[in-house]
C-alpha positions as CSV (number, residue, x, y, z in Angstrom):
1,X,19.8,-1.8,9.3
2,X,23.4,-2.5,9.7
3,X,24.0,-3.2,6.0
4,X,25.7,-0.8,3.5
5,X,23.5,-3.1,0.8
6,X,20.2,-1.7,2.5
7,X,21.3,1.6,2.1
8,X,22.6,1.6,-1.4
9,X,19.3,-0.2,-2.2
10,X,17.2,3.0,-0.6
11,X,19.4,5.5,-2.7
12,X,19.1,3.6,-5.8
13,X,15.2,3.2,-5.4
14,X,14.9,7.2,-4.1
15,X,16.8,8.4,-7.0
16,X,14.6,6.6,-9.4
17,X,11.7,7.8,-7.7
18,X,12.9,11.5,-7.8
19,X,13.4,11.0,-11.3
20,X,9.8,9.5,-12.0
21,X,8.4,12.6,-10.2
22,X,10.2,15.1,-11.9
23,X,9.7,13.4,-15.5
24,X,6.3,11.6,-15.3
25,X,4.2,14.1,-13.9
26,X,4.6,16.6,-16.2
27,X,5.5,14.8,-19.3
28,X,1.3,14.9,-20.1
29,X,1.1,18.7,-19.9
30,X,4.2,19.3,-21.5
31,X,2.9,17.4,-24.7
32,X,-0.2,19.4,-24.7
33,X,1.6,22.6,-24.2
34,X,3.5,21.4,-27.7
35,X,0.2,21.3,-29.3
36,X,-0.2,17.8,-29.6
37,X,-3.6,16.1,-29.2
38,X,-5.2,15.7,-26.1
39,X,-7.0,12.7,-27.1
40,X,-4.0,10.8,-28.5
41,X,-2.0,11.6,-25.7
42,X,-4.6,10.2,-23.1
43,X,-4.7,6.9,-25.3
44,X,-1.0,6.8,-25.1
45,X,-1.3,7.2,-21.5
46,X,-3.7,4.3,-21.2
47,X,-1.1,2.3,-23.6
48,X,1.8,3.2,-20.9
49,X,-0.5,1.4,-18.4
50,X,-0.9,-1.5,-20.7
51,X,3.1,-1.8,-21.3
52,X,3.5,-1.6,-17.7
53,X,1.4,-4.4,-16.9
54,X,3.3,-6.4,-19.7
55,X,6.5,-5.6,-18.5
56,X,5.6,-6.8,-14.8
57,X,4.9,-10.2,-16.5
58,X,8.0,-10.1,-18.5
59,X,10.3,-9.0,-15.8
60,X,8.7,-11.7,-13.4
61,X,9.8,-14.4,-16.1
62,X,12.9,-13.4,-16.9
63,X,14.0,-13.0,-13.0
64,X,14.2,-16.7,-13.2
65,X,17.2,-16.3,-15.6
66,X,18.7,-12.9,-15.0
67,X,19.9,-11.7,-12.1
68,X,17.2,-9.1,-10.4
69,X,19.8,-6.2,-10.5
70,X,20.6,-6.6,-14.0
71,X,16.8,-6.4,-14.8
72,X,16.4,-3.4,-12.6
73,X,19.2,-1.4,-14.3
74,X,17.5,-2.6,-17.5
75,X,14.3,-1.3,-16.0
76,X,15.9,2.2,-15.2
77,X,17.6,2.6,-18.3
78,X,14.2,2.0,-20.1
79,X,12.9,5.2,-18.1
80,X,16.0,7.2,-19.0
81,X,15.2,6.3,-22.7
82,X,11.8,7.2,-22.4
83,X,12.7,10.6,-20.8
84,X,15.0,11.3,-23.4
85,X,12.3,10.4,-25.9
86,X,10.0,12.5,-24.0
87,X,12.3,15.9,-24.2
88,X,12.3,15.3,-27.9
89,X,8.7,14.3,-28.4
90,X,7.2,16.8,-30.7
91,X,5.0,14.2,-32.8
92,X,2.2,11.8,-32.1
93,X,4.5,9.0,-32.9
94,X,7.6,10.1,-30.7
95,X,5.2,11.0,-27.8
96,X,3.5,7.3,-28.1
97,X,6.7,5.8,-28.2
98,X,8.1,7.6,-25.1
99,X,5.1,6.4,-23.2
100,X,5.3,3.1,-24.4
101,X,9.0,2.7,-23.1
102,X,8.0,4.6,-19.8
103,X,5.4,1.9,-19.2
104,X,8.0,-0.5,-20.0
105,X,10.3,1.1,-17.3
106,X,7.8,1.4,-14.7
107,X,6.6,-2.0,-15.2
108,X,10.0,-3.5,-14.5
109,X,10.6,-1.3,-11.7
110,X,7.2,-2.4,-10.0
111,X,8.1,-5.8,-10.1
112,X,11.7,-5.3,-8.9
113,X,10.9,-2.9,-6.2
114,X,9.1,-5.8,-4.8
115,X,11.3,-8.7,-5.8
116,X,14.9,-7.2,-5.1
117,X,14.5,-6.8,-1.2
118,X,13.6,-10.3,-0.8
119,X,16.0,-11.8,-3.3
120,X,18.6,-9.5,-1.4
121,X,17.7,-10.2,2.3
122,X,14.9,-13.0,2.4
123,X,11.1,-13.0,2.4
124,X,11.1,-12.7,6.1
125,X,12.9,-9.4,6.0
126,X,10.3,-7.8,3.7
127,X,8.0,-6.3,6.1
128,X,10.3,-4.6,8.2
129,X,12.5,-3.5,5.3
130,X,9.7,-2.3,3.3
131,X,8.0,-0.3,6.2
132,X,11.4,1.5,7.0
133,X,12.4,2.0,2.9
134,X,8.6,2.8,1.5
135,X,8.2,6.3,3.4
136,X,11.8,7.3,2.1
137,X,11.1,6.6,-1.5
138,X,7.7,8.3,-1.3
139,X,9.1,11.4,0.5
140,X,11.8,11.8,-1.8
141,X,9.8,10.8,-5.0
142,X,7.0,13.2,-3.8
143,X,9.3,16.3,-4.2
144,X,10.2,15.7,-7.8
145,X,7.2,17.0,-9.4
146,X,7.1,20.1,-7.3
147,X,10.8,20.8,-8.1
148,X,10.0,20.1,-12.1
149,X,7.2,22.5,-11.7
150,X,9.4,25.4,-10.1
151,X,11.9,25.0,-12.8
152,X,9.6,25.1,-15.3
153,X,8.3,28.3,-14.0
154,X,11.4,29.7,-13.2
155,X,13.0,28.9,-16.7
156,X,10.2,28.4,-19.2
157,X,11.1,24.8,-20.3
158,X,11.3,21.4,-18.6
159,X,14.4,20.6,-20.4
160,X,17.3,21.4,-17.9
161,X,15.1,19.3,-15.2
162,X,14.2,16.6,-17.2
163,X,17.9,16.0,-18.1
164,X,18.6,15.9,-14.3
165,X,16.0,13.2,-13.9
166,X,17.6,11.2,-16.8
167,X,21.1,11.5,-15.1
168,X,19.3,10.4,-12.0
169,X,17.9,7.2,-13.7
170,X,21.2,6.1,-15.2
171,X,23.2,6.7,-12.2
172,X,20.4,4.6,-10.5
173,X,21.0,2.1,-12.8
174,X,24.9,2.1,-12.5
175,X,24.9,1.7,-8.6
176,X,22.4,-1.0,-8.9
177,X,24.4,-3.2,-11.1
178,X,27.2,-3.1,-8.5
179,X,25.1,-3.4,-5.6
180,X,25.6,-7.1,-4.8
181,X,23.5,-9.0,-2.4
182,X,24.9,-9.0,1.3
183,X,27.0,-11.9,2.1
184,X,25.6,-14.9,3.2
185,X,22.3,-16.3,1.7
186,X,19.3,-14.4,3.5
187,X,16.9,-16.4,1.5
188,X,17.6,-19.5,3.7
189,X,18.9,-17.5,6.7
190,X,16.8,-18.8,9.9
191,X,16.2,-15.2,11.6
192,X,14.9,-12.7,9.6
193,X,16.8,-9.2,9.5
194,X,15.5,-6.6,11.5
195,X,15.5,-2.5,11.0
């Protein structure tokens, strides 16, 4: 694709995918290592999914009134806040709160990941764009969990690598806020964008 906007969005979503891989996979065993009850951790994990579903619905309603990039940045910041809570969660209440906020952020990201491409480039272009972008996001996101695991094995803690994940989420939110739609109105364009 010949637009810097597309590549900025690829960078944004790849940064968040990497950060989610860094924090998301290892938070459950980290909670268990801290001595939290596995049954309560599993219940909080299920509640994480409930919150994701609620956030997907809420973001879908809000996108009619709030720009998609603002909602996306909000979702990424929710993930960053959840990750900070995860770093400091040493009791059931903090762990449950971190899981709930993480679910809200993930739900927002899931919705926006699907909405932003059509909003920025038109519905006709979504298939070709996602065909290019999704493998990139999956590969980048897929290296997050092993990186976090290697850092944990080498240092004995997730803290530093999780702070890196928080920084990635915050930078992605900031970059998304400054990524405007390409010039023209792609949603009314007669010809789809090709990659």
